[in-house]
N, C-alpha and C positions, 0 to 999 in steps of 0.2 A: 589392502587397498584403503582401508581407513588412516590405516598410518603414515601413508605415504604422503610427502610435501607438497603433491602436488593436488593432492585430495585437499589437504590442511588448508593449500592456495584458494581451490575452487570453492570449497566452503567458506572461507574468509569473504572473497568474492559477494558469494551471496546474500549472507548476512550483511558485510557493506551496502548493499543494496535493499535489502529486506526491512532492516530493524529500521532506520530512518523515515523508508515512506510509512513503515507502522505506526511509528512513535508521532508521524507528524497527522496521518487518520485519527490515531487516537487523541492527542492533544481537540482536534477540529470537534470531535465529536465529543470530548466533555466540555470544550466550550458553549455547546449548543445545549447541554443539560445544565450545566450553570445557567447559562444566559435565562433559559426556562424557569430554573425556582429562582433566580437573584434579581431578574431584570424582564419582571412581568410585564413592566409595561412598556415594555422595551419591542418584545415578543408581541403582545398583541395591538403594537402600532400598524395603523392600515396605511396601506402603500398604493394598492388601486382597488376600489370598489370592497367587497371583502377580503381582500388579499391582506396578511398580515407578515410581518418580519418573519414570525415560527413558523407561517407555511413556509416561506421562499426557502428559509437557511433549515428548513427539516426536507425539502425537497432537493436541495442542495448536498444534504446527507445523500442522500442515493445517486446522482452525479458523480460526488465525488467517490461512491465506490466504483460504480463502473469505470469512470476517468484510471483510478488508481489499477484496476483489474485491469484495463488495456495497457497500461503503462508496463505493470507487469509482465504480462504476458508479450510483447512486442520485444521486453527487453530479456523472457528467457529465450526465445525461438532466435533473437538475433546472437545472443552475447554469450549468455550461459549455458541452454542445451547443447550448442557445437561442440564446446571445451567440453561437457562431461561429458557428451558422449564419445569423445576425441581419446579421452580418458578412461573412459569402459574399454575401447577398444585398444589400447594401449595397454592395459591392464590385463585382458584376455590373453593377450600375444606373450605375456612375459609366464602364462602358465605353463 
């Protein structure tokens, strides 16, 4: 199965979706870290009351994690899993 062209195409489809999403999240995460280190004045700027940009961006880290998880789960349910299941069935029939 792992040597089949269909499996290679499925793996490529997975990587084309997951790798850019992962890179985007890591870039966003490291931006937050870099801002925390090198833009302390900005991160400490109060927006409303005692709420600072650092707190807002930190909370957005959690939000982005949940959004990325939902996007991936939706994509997997609608696109990837049906194709993977169909491939597994076809490969099972070929034995």
